[in-house]
VODOTI-802595 format. One record per atom (N, C-alpha, C): chain; x, y, z; residue in one letter; atom name. Coordinates in Angstrom, 1 decimal, always signed. Layout:
<rs>
("A", (X, Y, Z), "A", "CA")
...
</rs>
This chain:
<rs>
("A", (-1.4, -16.7, -6.2), "M", "N")
("A", (-1.4, -15.5, -5.9), "M", "CA")
("A", (-0.1, -15.3, -6.0), "M", "C")
("A", (+0.9, -14.7, -6.8), "L", "N")
("A", (+2.1, -14.8, -7.1), "L", "CA")
("A", (+2.9, -13.9, -5.6), "L", "C")
("A", (+3.5, -14.1, -4.8), "S", "N")
("A", (+4.1, -13.4, -3.7), "S", "CA")
("A", (+5.5, -12.6, -4.7), "S", "C")
("A", (+6.2, -11.2, -4.0), "V", "N")
("A", (+6.7, -10.9, -4.0), "V", "CA")
("A", (+8.3, -11.0, -2.9), "V", "C")
("A", (+9.4, -10.7, -3.4), "T", "N")
("A", (+10.5, -11.2, -3.2), "T", "CA")
("A", (+11.0, -9.7, -3.0), "T", "C")
("A", (+11.6, -9.7, -1.4), "L", "N")
("A", (+12.4, -8.8, -1.2), "L", "CA")
("A", (+13.1, -7.5, -2.0), "L", "C")
("A", (+13.5, -8.6, -3.2), "S", "N")
("A", (+14.6, -7.9, -3.9), "S", "CA")
("A", (+13.1, -7.0, -5.0), "S", "C")
("A", (+11.9, -7.5, -4.8), "Q", "N")
("A", (+11.5, -7.1, -6.1), "Q", "CA")
("A", (+10.2, -5.9, -5.0), "Q", "C")
("A", (+9.8, -5.9, -3.8), "A", "N")
("A", (+9.2, -4.9, -3.0), "A", "CA")
("A", (+10.7, -3.4, -3.0), "A", "C")
("A", (+12.0, -4.1, -3.0), "R", "N")
("A", (+12.5, -3.0, -2.6), "R", "CA")
("A", (+12.0, -1.6, -3.9), "R", "C")
("A", (+12.3, -2.8, -5.0), "R", "N")
("A", (+12.6, -1.7, -6.5), "R", "CA")
("A", (+10.9, -1.1, -6.3), "R", "C")
("A", (+9.5, -1.9, -5.8), "L", "N")
("A", (+8.7, -1.5, -5.7), "L", "CA")
("A", (+8.5, +0.1, -4.7), "L", "C")
("A", (+9.2, +0.6, -3.9), "V", "N")
("A", (+8.6, +1.0, -3.0), "V", "CA")
("A", (+9.8, +2.1, -3.4), "V", "C")
("A", (+10.9, +2.2, -4.3), "E", "N")
("A", (+11.8, +2.9, -5.1), "E", "CA")
("A", (+11.4, +3.9, -5.7), "E", "C")
("A", (+10.4, +2.6, -7.3), "H", "N")
("A", (+9.3, +3.8, -7.9), "H", "CA")
("A", (+8.5, +4.4, -7.1), "H", "C")
("A", (+8.1, +4.0, -6.0), "G", "N")
("A", (+7.2, +4.7, -5.7), "G", "CA")
("A", (+7.7, +5.7, -5.4), "G", "C")
("A", (+8.6, +6.2, -4.5), "V", "N")
("A", (+9.7, +7.1, -3.7), "V", "CA")
("A", (+9.3, +8.3, -5.6), "V", "C")
("A", (+10.0, +7.9, -6.1), "Q", "N")
("A", (+10.5, +8.5, -7.7), "Q", "CA")
("A", (+8.5, +9.0, -8.1), "Q", "C")
("A", (+7.7, +8.1, -8.2), "L", "N")
("A", (+7.0, +8.6, -8.3), "L", "CA")
("A", (+5.9, +10.3, -7.3), "L", "C")
("A", (+6.4, +9.7, -6.5), "V", "N")
("A", (+6.3, +10.8, -5.8), "V", "CA")
("A", (+7.2, +12.0, -5.9), "V", "C")
("A", (+7.9, +12.8, -6.0), "H", "N")
("A", (+9.3, +12.8, -6.7), "H", "CA")
("A", (+8.8, +13.9, -8.1), "H", "C")
("A", (+7.9, +12.6, -8.7), "D", "N")
("A", (+8.4, +13.4, -10.2), "D", "CA")
("A", (+7.0, +14.1, -10.0), "D", "C")
("A", (+6.2, +13.8, -9.9), "R", "N")
("A", (+4.6, +14.2, -9.4), "R", "CA")
("A", (+4.1, +15.4, -8.6), "R", "C")
("A", (+5.7, +15.6, -7.7), "Q", "N")
("A", (+5.4, +15.9, -6.8), "Q", "CA")
("A", (+4.5, +17.0, -5.6), "Q", "C")
("A", (+4.1, +15.8, -5.5), "I", "N")
("A", (+3.2, +15.7, -4.0), "I", "CA")
("A", (+3.7, +15.5, -2.6), "I", "C")
("A", (+2.3, +15.2, -2.3), "K", "N")
("A", (+2.8, +15.4, -0.4), "K", "CA")
("A", (+4.0, +14.0, +0.0), "K", "C")
("A", (+4.5, +14.0, +0.6), "P", "N")
("A", (+5.3, +13.0, +1.3), "P", "CA")
("A", (+4.3, +11.4, +1.8), "P", "C")
("A", (+4.5, +10.8, +1.2), "V", "N")
("A", (+3.6, +9.4, +1.4), "V", "CA")
("A", (+4.6, +8.1, +2.2), "V", "C")
("A", (+4.1, +7.5, +3.0), "C", "N")
("A", (+4.3, +5.9, +3.6), "C", "CA")
("A", (+3.9, +4.9, +2.6), "C", "C")
("A", (+5.4, +3.9, +2.0), "L", "N")
("A", (+4.8, +3.3, +1.1), "L", "CA")
("A", (+5.0, +1.2, +1.9), "L", "C")
("A", (+4.3, +0.6, +1.5), "S", "N")
("A", (+4.3, -0.7, +2.4), "S", "CA")
("A", (+4.2, -2.2, +1.3), "S", "C")
("A", (+5.1, -2.6, +1.4), "I", "N")
("A", (+4.4, -3.7, +0.7), "I", "CA")
("A", (+4.6, -5.1, +1.0), "I", "C")
("A", (+3.7, -6.0, +1.1), "C", "N")
("A", (+3.4, -7.0, +1.8), "C", "CA")
("A", (+3.1, -8.4, +1.4), "C", "C")
("A", (+3.6, -9.0, +1.4), "D", "N")
("A", (+4.2, -10.9, +0.8), "D", "CA")
("A", (+2.5, -10.9, +0.1), "D", "C")
("A", (+2.1, -12.2, -0.4), "A", "N")
("A", (+1.5, -13.3, -0.6), "A", "CA")
("A", (+0.3, -13.0, +0.3), "A", "C")
("A", (+0.7, -13.1, +2.0), "S", "N")
("A", (-0.2, -13.5, +2.7), "S", "CA")
("A", (-0.4, -12.4, +3.8), "S", "C")
("A", (+0.1, -11.4, +3.1), "G", "N")
("A", (-0.6, -10.1, +3.7), "G", "CA")
("A", (+0.8, -9.9, +4.6), "G", "C")
("A", (+2.2, -10.6, +4.8), "F", "N")
("A", (+3.0, -10.2, +5.8), "F", "CA")
("A", (+3.9, -8.7, +5.6), "F", "C")
("A", (+4.0, -7.9, +5.6), "L", "N")
("A", (+5.1, -6.8, +6.0), "L", "CA")
("A", (+6.5, -7.6, +4.7), "L", "C")
("A", (+6.9, -6.6, +3.4), "L", "N")
("A", (+7.9, -6.9, +3.7), "L", "CA")
("A", (+9.0, -5.8, +3.4), "L", "C")
("A", (+8.4, -4.8, +3.0), "C", "N")
("A", (+9.1, -3.4, +3.0), "C", "CA")
("A", (+7.8, -2.1, +3.6), "C", "C")
("A", (+8.9, -1.5, +4.2), "F", "N")
("A", (+8.2, +0.3, +4.2), "F", "CA")
("A", (+9.2, +1.3, +4.3), "F", "C")
("A", (+8.7, +2.8, +3.7), "I", "N")
("A", (+9.3, +3.4, +3.8), "I", "CA")
("A", (+8.6, +4.7, +4.6), "I", "C")
("A", (+9.0, +5.6, +5.2), "R", "N")
("A", (+8.1, +6.7, +4.9), "R", "CA")
("A", (+8.3, +8.0, +4.5), "R", "C")
("A", (+8.6, +8.1, +4.2), "M", "N")
("A", (+9.6, +10.1, +3.7), "M", "CA")
("A", (+9.2, +11.0, +4.1), "M", "C")
("A", (+10.3, +11.3, +4.2), "D", "N")
("A", (+10.5, +12.6, +5.3), "D", "CA")
("A", (+9.1, +13.2, +5.2), "D", "C")
("A", (+8.8, +13.8, +6.5), "D", "N")
("A", (+7.5, +14.7, +6.5), "D", "CA")
("A", (+6.5, +14.0, +5.9), "D", "C")
("A", (+6.6, +12.9, +5.9), "A", "N")
("A", (+5.4, +12.0, +5.7), "A", "CA")
("A", (+4.2, +12.3, +7.1), "A", "C")
("A", (+3.3, +12.1, +7.2), "P", "N")
("A", (+2.1, +12.2, +8.6), "P", "CA")
("A", (+2.2, +11.0, +9.1), "P", "C")
("A", (+2.4, +11.0, +10.6), "L", "N")
("A", (+2.8, +9.5, +11.3), "L", "CA")
("A", (+1.5, +9.1, +11.4), "L", "C")
("A", (+0.0, +9.8, +10.7), "R", "N")
("A", (-0.9, +8.9, +10.4), "R", "CA")
("A", (-0.6, +7.8, +9.8), "R", "C")
("A", (-0.5, +8.2, +8.1), "S", "N")
("A", (-0.1, +6.7, +7.8), "S", "CA")
("A", (+0.7, +6.1, +7.6), "S", "C")
("A", (+1.1, +5.5, +8.6), "I", "N")
("A", (+1.9, +4.5, +9.1), "I", "CA")
("A", (+1.4, +3.2, +8.7), "I", "C")
("A", (+0.6, +3.6, +10.0), "E", "N")
("A", (-1.0, +2.6, +9.8), "E", "CA")
("A", (-1.3, +2.4, +9.2), "E", "C")
("A", (-2.2, +3.3, +8.4), "I", "N")
("A", (-2.9, +3.0, +7.2), "I", "CA")
("A", (-2.2, +2.7, +5.6), "I", "C")
("A", (-0.9, +2.8, +5.6), "A", "N")
("A", (-0.4, +2.6, +4.4), "A", "CA")
("A", (+0.4, +0.5, +4.4), "A", "C")
("A", (-0.1, +0.6, +6.1), "Q", "N")
("A", (+0.4, -1.1, +6.3), "Q", "CA")
("A", (-0.7, -1.8, +6.5), "Q", "C")
("A", (-1.9, -1.5, +7.0), "R", "N")
("A", (-3.4, -1.8, +6.7), "R", "CA")
("A", (-4.0, -2.2, +5.2), "R", "C")
("A", (-3.6, -1.0, +5.0), "K", "N")
("A", (-3.7, -0.8, +2.6), "K", "CA")
("A", (-3.5, -2.0, +2.3), "K", "C")
("A", (-2.1, -2.0, +2.2), "A", "N")
("A", (-0.5, -2.8, +1.3), "A", "CA")
("A", (-1.7, -4.6, +2.4), "A", "C")
("A", (-1.8, -5.0, +3.5), "Y", "N")
("A", (-2.7, -6.1, +4.2), "Y", "CA")
("A", (-3.5, -6.6, +3.7), "Y", "C")
("A", (-4.3, -5.3, +3.6), "T", "N")
("A", (-5.9, -5.7, +2.7), "T", "CA")
("A", (-5.5, -6.4, +1.2), "T", "C")
("A", (-4.9, -5.3, +1.0), "A", "N")
("A", (-4.8, -5.8, -0.9), "A", "CA")
("A", (-4.4, -7.1, -0.8), "A", "C")
("A", (-3.4, -7.6, -0.6), "A", "N")
("A", (-2.6, -9.2, -0.8), "A", "CA")
("A", (-3.8, -10.0, -0.3), "A", "C")
("A", (-4.5, -9.9, +1.4), "R", "N")
("A", (-5.5, -10.7, +1.9), "R", "CA")
("A", (-6.4, -10.6, +0.2), "R", "C")
("A", (-7.0, -9.3, +0.1), "M", "N")
("A", (-8.1, -9.6, -1.2), "M", "CA")
("A", (-8.0, -10.1, -1.9), "M", "C")
("A", (-6.5, -10.0, -2.7), "G", "N")
("A", (-6.0, -9.9, -3.8), "G", "CA")
("A", (-6.4, -9.2, -5.0), "G", "C")
("A", (-6.6, -7.9, -4.6), "M", "N")
("A", (-7.0, -7.4, -5.4), "M", "CA")
("A", (-6.6, -5.5, -5.3), "M", "C")
("A", (-6.6, -4.7, -6.0), "T", "N")
("A", (-5.9, -2.9, -5.8), "T", "CA")
("A", (-7.3, -2.3, -4.1), "T", "C")
("A", (-6.3, -1.4, -3.5), "T", "N")
("A", (-7.2, -0.7, -3.2), "T", "CA")
("A", (-8.3, -0.1, -3.6), "T", "C")
("A", (-8.3, +0.2, -4.7), "E", "N")
("A", (-8.8, +0.9, -5.4), "E", "CA")
("A", (-10.3, -0.3, -6.4), "E", "C")
("A", (-10.1, -1.8, -6.9), "A", "N")
("A", (-10.8, -2.5, -6.7), "A", "CA")
("A", (-11.7, -2.9, -5.2), "A", "C")
("A", (-10.5, -2.6, -4.4), "F", "N")
("A", (-11.6, -3.2, -2.3), "F", "CA")
("A", (-13.0, -2.4, -2.8), "F", "C")
("A", (-12.6, -0.9, -2.6), "H", "N")
("A", (-13.5, +0.1, -2.9), "H", "CA")
("A", (-14.1, -0.3, -3.3), "H", "C")
("A", (-13.9, -0.2, -4.1), "Q", "N")
("A", (-15.0, -0.1, -5.7), "Q", "CA")
("A", (-16.6, -0.8, -5.3), "Q", "C")
("A", (-15.5, -2.3, -4.3), "R", "N")
("A", (-16.4, -3.3, -4.3), "R", "CA")
("A", (-17.4, -3.4, -2.5), "R", "C")
("A", (-16.8, -1.8, -1.7), "L", "N")
("A", (-17.4, -1.9, -0.4), "L", "CA")
("A", (-18.5, -0.8, -1.1), "L", "C")
("A", (-18.8, +0.0, -2.6), "V", "N")
("A", (-19.1, +1.2, -2.6), "V", "CA")
("A", (-20.5, +0.3, -3.0), "V", "C")
("A", (-20.6, -0.6, -4.2), "Q", "N")
("A", (-21.2, -1.6, -4.6), "Q", "CA")
("A", (-22.0, -2.3, -3.4), "Q", "C")
("A", (-21.8, -2.4, -2.9), "G", "N")
("A", (-22.3, -3.0, -1.9), "G", "CA")
("A", (-22.9, -2.6, -0.2), "G", "C")
("A", (-22.7, -1.4, -0.3), "N", "N")
("A", (-23.3, -0.2, +0.1), "N", "CA")
("A", (-23.0, -0.5, +1.8), "N", "C")
("A", (-21.1, -1.3, +1.4), "T", "N")
("A", (-20.3, -1.5, +2.7), "T", "CA")
("A", (-20.1, +0.0, +3.7), "T", "C")
("A", (-19.8, +0.0, +4.8), "P", "N")
("A", (-19.0, +1.0, +5.4), "P", "CA")
("A", (-17.6, +0.6, +5.4), "P", "C")
("A", (-16.8, +1.6, +4.9), "I", "N")
("A", (-15.2, +1.6, +4.5), "I", "CA")
("A", (-14.7, +0.9, +6.1), "I", "C")
("A", (-15.2, +1.6, +7.2), "G", "N")
("A", (-14.9, +1.0, +8.8), "G", "CA")
("A", (-15.1, -0.9, +9.3), "G", "C")
("A", (-15.8, -0.5, +8.0), "Y", "N")
("A", (-16.0, -2.4, +8.2), "Y", "CA")
("A", (-15.4, -3.4, +8.3), "Y", "C")
</rs>
């Protein structure tokens, strides 16, 4: 898996923030990890729930380590009848 540079991570976060504003959805936390799952860039938008901090970071870690999107990982759990907390 290719890794993400800091510059790319910053652009991804900026793009994510813009999408949230454009779609007028609730504030979120955004995390970008390198290919090994180590945090490169993180942002918590104003008024994003505090609980979202750890969730965003863990989702980014899992996606990087598993080499798949969060959605694909979720589908894998559903297909295998595996509880999400596993």
